[in-house]
N, C-alpha and C positions, 0 to 999 in steps of 0.2 A: 504493500499499499504506500509506504513512503517513497519508494523508489519511483512510483508512478507519478506522485507529486513532483519529485525533483525532475523527472523527464519533462513533464508539462512546464514546470518553471524554467528549465532549459530551453524549451521550445519557444516559449514567450520571450525570454531573454534575447534569444537569437534573432526573433522578429524585430523587437525593439532596437537591437544594435544594428540590424540591417536598414533602418529607416534613415538614420543619419548618425554614423559613429561619433563625430564631434559634438552633436547636439546631446546624445546619450551621455558622453562623458561630462559634458557641462551641467547636466541635470542636478540640481539640488532641491531638497524639499523646502516648503515655505517655512518662513520664521515661526509662524503660528504652529505648524507641525512639529518643528524642532523643540519649541517651547513646551508643547504638550507631552512629548516624550520626555523631556528633562524633568517635568512635573511628576509624571508616572514613575520615573526612575527614583526620583528623591522620596516619593511617597512610599514606594515599595521598600526602599531602605529603612525608612522610619517607622512606618507602622503598618505596611502591607497594603495590598490592592483588593478592592472588591472583585467579585467574580466577573462583573461587567468591565471593570478596568483591566482585569487580567486578559480578557478577551480583545480588548482594545490594544493592549501592549503586544500580544500575540499577532495582531494584524499588522502593526507597525514592523515588528520583527520579520514577518513574511515579505512585506513590501520592500524593506531594506535588503533582505537577501535577494529578492529579484533584481532590484536595482544594481547591486553588486555583481550579479551574473551578467546582466546586460552590459555593464560597463567594462567587465572583463573581456566579454566577447567583441565589443566595439573597439577596445584597444588592440586586440589580436587582428582584427580587420585593418586597422590603420597601419600596424607594423608590418602586414604582409603586402601592402601597397608598394 
């Protein structure tokens, strides 16, 4: 099951990287999203997260993983040129 998710994430990352490698490499999340992740990380360290906040954090972690895969593949495409 996990390997299927990773495969799908690889496929999506490849698709994103294929759109425009330079744009993929330049992508950064918004300041609002970064602030929310920082808040959740701080809260998790101090008093823990609610179930809803845990789900939200897992979502952010999945998106971050996908972005990192896309950036790695975009970089490989630029290097191969």
